[in-house]
N, C-alpha and C positions, 0 to 999 in steps of 0.2 A: 601369434598373429599380433599380438601387441609387439612383442619386439620388434617383430619386420617391419610395424609403423613408426617405432621409434626409429630402426635406419632408415629409412623414407625420408620422414623429415628429416634426416641429418644429411642425406645424399641430397638433398634441394638446397638445403644450406652451401652444402658446397659447390651446387652447379653455379648458385646466384655467384658463388667468392669466384668462380671460375670464367663466368661469363668476364667479370669487373675486371679479373686477371686479362684476361684474355685483349681486353679493348684497349685497358691501358698498357699492354706489351705493343700492340701492335699498332697504336696511332700515330697518327701523325701530322703535321699541319697541313690547313688546306692550301690545295694548289691553287693558283691560276686557272681562270676557264682556259679549255683550251682540249687539245687530248688528252686525258684522264690517265693513262699510262706512262706517260713521259714525266717526269721530275722537270720543271721548269725552272730553276732558279734565277731571278733578276736581279742587275744589281741597280740602287739606287740612278734613277734618272728623272728623264722628261717625263712626268704625268699630265695626263689629257682628264679633262672632266667626264665623266662617269656618263655613258649615254642615259639618255631619258628616253623614254617611250614615246614611240611615235604616237600620237595623236590625231588632234585636227589636221595638223601640217605635218604630213612627214618631213619635206623638204624644210620647214624652219627647226626642227627636232636635231635633223642632221647639221643644218647648219650651225646651230649652238653647240652641238656634238663634236664636229669637225673642224669648224669655222669656215667662215663660206668662201665659196672659189676655191677650198685649200685639196688639191689634185696631187700632193705629193707622193699619195699612196699606187700610183701608176706608175713609176717608178720599181717598186718593189716587188711587181711582178712580171710574168713571160711567156709570150705566146708560144713560144720555142717549143716547149715541152706538152705543151695542152690536145688532149685529145678533145676537136671541136663535137660539139654535139649532134650535129648535122653529119659526122664522119663516126659517129661510135657506132660498134658492132649492133645488128636486128637479128632477129631470127623470125622466118619466113612460118608460122604452122598453122598457114591456113588449111592444107593441104596434107595435112599429119593425119592421117588413121592411128586412135591411140590403140587400138585394140589388135591392131598389127604383128607380125611375127618381127618386122623391122621398121619402127616406123618411120627412121630417114637416115639418110648416108649422105656424110661430109666429104669431101676431097680435099686432100693438102696439096698445095702447090706442085709436090713432087710425086702425085700422082698416089699416096696413100689415102686408102678409102677407111672411113672411121663409122663403122655401125652401131647406132644407137636401138638395141634391140629391146624387144619385149622384156626380157628378164632384166635389163640393164635398167628399164623404166618402174620394174615391179621392184627392184631393189633401192632404188632412189626414193621413190616412193614412202617405202618401211622407214629410212632413215629419215628423211623429212615428215611426215606425218606421226608417225611411234616412236619418237625419242623416250618418250618416257617408259612408254611401253615396254620398248628394248634395255633400258634403264632395268628394269626391275626384274626382268628375265633373264637376262645376263645377269643380273648381282644374285639371283637365285641358284643359276648352274654352279656357281661360283660357292654360294656358302650351303649346298648340298654336299659338296665335295669336302667343306672342312669341319659340317656335322658330322661326315663318315669320320674322318681325319680325329674329331676328339670324340667318338664314337658314342653321338647324338644323335634321336631324333629329329626329323627337319618337319616343320612344318605347324601347326593346328588342326583339329577336326574342324567340322564345319559348325556345330555347337560351340567350339570352342573359340572360334571366330567370331563366332554371333558374339558373346559375352563379353570378348574383348571389345568390341566397339561401342557396346552399353557401358563399360567401363572407361574407355577413351574418351567421350564424350564428356564422362563425368569430371573425369581429370583435368579438362581443361574449361570445363563448367560452360557446357553445350548445352542446350538441348539438341536431342540425336536430329532431328530436323536439321539443326541449322551445322552441326558436325557431317553428316550425309553431305551437305549444300557446301563445305570447305572440301573436301573429298575432292566433289567434283570440278571443283574451280582449280584446284591443285592440276586436278588433269583434262585439262580444257581442250574440249575437242572430241573425246571421248564418249562411249555410250556408258551409260553407271554400271552396266555391269563388266566393262574393261578396267572405269577407273577402279570399282573394287575389286577388280583381282589386282589388278597394278599394287594398289596400298597394301594390298593384304601378302605378295612376294614381298613385297618392301618390309614390313614390319614381319614375317617369317624369315627373312635373310637377316634381319639386325640380328634376330637373337640367336642365329648361327653362329656368328662374328663373334658375340661375346655369351660363348659356354661359360660353365661352368668351371670355373680355375682358382684357386690359393691365392695366385698372385698376380697383378694388371700384364708384368712381364712373360708373362705364360700365356695370353692373347694371341690369335692370328696377327700375323706381319702386317697386315693392311693397318689394322687397328694401330698396332705400334707407330706405323710411321702415318698414320692419318692425323694422329693429335700428339701433344707435347708429353712422354709417357713420363716423364720424371715428374714432372710437375704435377699431373694427374692420376699419377696414379694413387694416391688417398681415393680420389674419386672414382676412379675406375673400380678398385677395389670394394668401394659401398656399395656401388651400383653392381658387382657380383655377388655381393653379399646377397642383398635382397633378391636377385634371379637364382641364389641357389633354395632358396628358401621356399621359393614358389614353383621352379621348373619341375619338380617329383610332378606335382599334382595341381593342373591350373585351373582343376574343378574345389579344391578349398576354398574353404568362404575367405573371401576377400583374397583370393590371390591374384585374378586379374585386375582389382584396382588396383593394386601392388604394380603389378607389374606394367599398367597404361601407366602410372603416374613415373614411374622409373623412365618409358621411352617415352610419349608424346611431347611432354618441355623439350625435350635435346634436340634443338635444331643442328646443333655441330653432330651430330650421331646422321641425323639424314641427309648430310652435305658431304661431310669429310669422309667418311667410311666407305658409302659406295662410291664416290669419284675415286678416293685411292683405289678400291677393288678395280674399276672399269678402266682405271689408267696402266695397273699392272697385267691384267688377265685379258682384256677386250681388245680387238680388231673390229674397222670392217671392212667391205668390199675395195673403199676406196682408199686402202691403206696398205693391202696386200693382198695374195692371191688366196683364195676360197673355194670351197668347193661351188660347182655352178648353182646350185640356189640356195646356195646359204649367203647373208647379208651380214652376219656379227659372228665371229670366232670368237669363243672362250680357252682360256688355259687353265685345267683343273687341278694340276698338281702339286707342287713344292715350287716355292718359288725361288729363286737364285736369291741370296741376300746378301751379297757383296758388290752387290749393281744391277743396273736395270735395263733388262734387256727387253727387246720386241717380243710381244707376246708370243708372236708365233714362232721366237725362236727360244723359247726357253725348253730345256732340256729335260726333267726330270716329272713328267708325267704325262697326261691326255690332253684332248683336244674335245670341246663337244661347240655346236653349230646352232644359230637360229636360221631358220629357212624362212622362204617368201612366205610359205604355207602356216609356218608360227607367227605370225605378224600379221601381215596383209589381211585376210580375212577379219579381224580385229579392228580395223580400222574403217572409219565410214569415206571410204574411196568416192563412192557413189556420191556424197556431196562435195565435191570437190568443183569451184566456183573454176570458168574457163582460162580465168585472169592468173590464180593462183598454177592452175595444171601449167599452164603454158611460160609460169615464172620456173618453176620445177625442170621442165623440158631445155628450157635455156641456159639453166644452173648446170643440171647434165651433159649437156653440147659443150660447154664451158671448158668443164674437166676432161672430157674427151677428149679434146680436138686441143689445145693446150696441154698435157701429156703428150699426146701421138707429136704435137710438134718438138715437143722440146726431148724427145726419142731421136726425132730423126736427126735435129741440129746436134745430138750428143751432148747436152747440156742439163739433162734431166737427173734428178736427185733419186739414188737406190730407196727402194721403202725403207730399207735399215737406217741410214742416212737420214731419211726426213724423220722416222719416228726418234732418232737420238738428239736431234735440235728441239722438237716437241717436246722429250724427257725434260732435257735443259731448264726450259721456261717453264713445265711445271712444277717442278721440283722448288726452283726461283720462287715462282709465285703462291707455294703452297704454305708457308708461312707468313704472308701478307692478312692482313684483315680480312680484306673481301674474296682474297683467293680467285683462280682462274676463271672458275665458271662466271662471276660477276662481272670481271673485265672483260670477257672475249664476248660470256653472250651478252649480258646485259649494258655495256657501255658499245662495244663495235659489233653490236649487229647479228653475231653470226649464230646460226639455228641453234648450234652444239656444240660440243668440240669435238666430233666427227669431223662436219663439215670446216672445222678453223684448219684441223692438221690437212684435210684434201687439199685447201687453196693456201697455206702455208710453204706446203710439198713445191708449189707449181711456182710461188713466186719465190724463195728461195733459188730456186734450180734457174730461174731468169736474170739472179743476178751473176751469174757464171758468163753473163754476154758484155757485164760492165765491162769499161777501160780500165786495162790494169791499174790505171794511178786516179782511181776514185776518189782513192778514202784519204786522196791526198789533200793537204789544204791549201793546196792556191784551187783544187777544184772546187773545194768544198764550201769554200770563202767564195768563191765566184757563186756558186748555188744557190750561200745564203742570202745576199745581195738583191739574187735577183727574182726571189720566191719568197723573201721573209713573209707577207702579209700571211701566207699557207704555213712556212716552218714557227712562225709564233699564234697564229690562228687570230686573227683581229678579227674586229666586228664589221662588217657590211652595215652599212645603214639604207633598208631597202624597200621597197614593196612588188610585192604577188600577187597575181592573181590565177586563180585554178580554175581550170575546166577541165572538169570530172568526167572518165569517162566511162561512167556508171549513166546508166538511164533512170536516173530518179524521179521526172516525172510520167515514166511510163513502165516496163516490165522489170527495169531493175537491171534489166542485161549490162553485158560490159558494149561500147560502140566508140572504139578510138575514132572512126571518121567523125562522128557524131561530134565528138569535143575537138577534133582539128577545125572543122570547117565552120563553127561557132567562135572559136578564138582566135581567125582568122577573119571573120566578118568584123569582130569588136576592135581586133587590133587596128582595121582601117578606120572603123567610125572615131576611137583614139586617134591615129597621124591625123585625120582629117579633121578633125574639130569638133568634131559633134558630140563626143564622150569624155570627160575627164577624170583623166586614168585612178585615180584615188577617190572621185566621188564613185566611182561603176566599182572599183574594187569591194569600197565598204556596202555598197547596195548591195552586189554580187555575193559576197561571201555570211552576208546577214539570209539573202535566200537562199543558199547552200546550206547552212544549219540548220535551218525550219525544217529544207526536202528532206536531209538527214534523218530529222525526227522525226515527220510525217512517216516516214516509210522504210527505215532503218533502227526507230528506235533509240529514246532517251543517251543509251550509254556511248554508240555510235556519234551521233551530237555531240555529246560531250568529249569524246576522245577528236573528236575531227577542231572544234573550239578549243581545246588546250593546243593541240599538236601544233595548227596551222595559226592561231593566234590572229585570226582577221587579215592574214597576210602582210602585216605587219612584221617584219624582223632587224632586230638589231643584236642578236646576241652572236657569239663567235664562229667564225668559219665551220667549226668542227660541227660546233650543235648545231645550225642550220642547215648543215648535208646533213643530218641524221633527222631533223626536221621533215626533209622531202624523201627520206629514206635514200638516203646518199652515206648512210655510215659506212665504214668500213667493208662491210662484207656486200652492203649494196654497190656502191664503188667499185670493188674488186670486180662485182659481176657483171656490172656496166660499161664500167672503164670511161665515160664522159659525165661529169659533173654540171649540172645548172649552175649552182652556184659558183661554180670556179670559172665556168666559163660567161658568166655574168659580171663578175670583178676583173678580169682579164680583158675583155673585148668591150664590156661598155664604157662609155665615159659618162662623167656628171649628168643623170639627167636626162639619158638615152634609153628608149623602148628596147628591149631585147626583140626578136623575132620570136614567133612562136614554137616553144620548144619543147621536147616530149621528154617527162620525167616518168620514173615509176610510179607515180601516183596521179597521173594526169598531164595535159597540155597545159603550159606555165606561160606567162607575160610576166617580165620584170622589168622593174624600174632601182637603179642604184642611182640613191645621192651622195654616197660616197663610202669609204672605208676608213676606218680611225680602231686605235685601240683601248682599250676600257681599263689595261694592267699598266704597272711599270714597264716602261721600255728598257731592253735588254740589251746586251751587246752580243757581238760574233760567238764569245768565247759561253754563256750563258747555253748557248741551243747547238753546240756541237753532236750530241745522240739528236735531237730532236735533227736536225740539217741532212745527218744519213741516214734517219729516216724516213725522209718527205725525197729526197731525191730516190731511195732504193724505190718508192710510191710510184712517182712521174714516170721513171723511168720504167716499171713495171706494164704500169697503165697503155705507155705509149705500145711496147713491144706485143704486149697481149691482143692488142686493139687489131694492129695490122697482121698477127696471125688470127686471129678469126675472122677476120674480113676477109682474109686472103684463102680462108678455106669454104668452097662453092657447097651449095648443097645439090645432089645429085637427083633427078628423077628419073626411080630403078621401074620401068615397065614388068 
């Protein structure tokens, strides 16, 4: 065992060196604020003063930042491509029976009917609420096949798992209670039993993917493609050396300590390897056809090594599936709030209607073509410092890569309707000039008053009508001069924060304060949209942006109509729009311009398609 501990210390030293190497290898200069996924190179030019915090007088701060009465930004926006808030699509769920065999039916202009069935609904709940459970269970399906291939047992006994938990807590120097609480936070929203099951499956599957082999080059394909096998061969060989010593007998003295110390500190293993397995082997019902009650499909055979195929087209081996019954009973669906439930149904209708519309218009991508485009992006981002998960889920707001793939399929299909010359320099340059504020992600200086649909003064129910009537009354009082916008905003949000604290807890109040910043905003367009749940995913679903409407439609100092957003009804007062970084030129933003063009054109098309589809009352 002394030899094992010596190897363990050496392993940890190599891991530290790897982490330093990885950071140095992938680090890059800081990007200017804006869309975090676009490299924005700016040339030296005019530099505006950095925005000051909007404090006692929002207008004075904006004047200092922009220059008094500077309205030059108005020439850099266009209403032509804007989805007006009042025209943005909505879904009436008031009459929906969520237990019915068919929740609702939508009819397209050509007469095609799209049914949202109970099976569809349960599948969507599974991938929306059960992502971590799905990830661990599908990882385990693949891992069992790997264990069989290497002729090794899969998993631990209950006693071995209990001993591992004790060793794992000691490995990261946590009391057991704190370690279990950490697991609960990692699997937030799950019961303790489900969270522990997901964690156990993950650990057991990781061990299966690190079988006892003599050389790192003999590890399963997904491990080799997930990490830099050339550089990390020494690290992986030392890890395997540890595992060889303990895998034969987990009950040996000190074996679990070695195992936990080898596995627990290695965050790269918890992200890259399962992510690579999911990418190469798994798909959901939103990607391609599955058996009736299946939510996820997993390929369990030998992967093709010379290309990346959609998992359902892998030729050498079989398939296993996770069904609704495998996932849904383990989720706390009964605790799903109406606000979140309605949002999920709206998302599912979005997918079904837009996919059906693209099929009718003969512009839909095939499942294989859509997967191929996603695979290119996955591989391209795999070697970046943060990886695709952080970019897609962290910055862009997608619940999962499964959701992202499904949205991208519709998004890319819509580009088949663009004019043939849309990529030409004349078209792109003209678009850049009239959408520069959004292409370069300038910084609006504005104040926002939020009217939450949550009845914080009552039973905490969601009441959109209450929020609307309250907002309309306040707006009338502001317009008449009875209330002053800034003073009311300041007082109202202080009261909201206290109500959140009293009724929903300190964590909710702190999150509200950090996110909403008392309704004073001076950040980039991109970050402001994220603050109001209009990040990439939110805006794809809702299509109408409060931030964009305010910038395009409001003059300096003008107060908006009462606009509905994902977080509540809003009143906005814009004091101007400026740039907090170096001004660039057209040549610096060619890629960003193409991306913005595709987005605004998609928003217009998708909104028209969704509003054209009518809910059908079926007796």
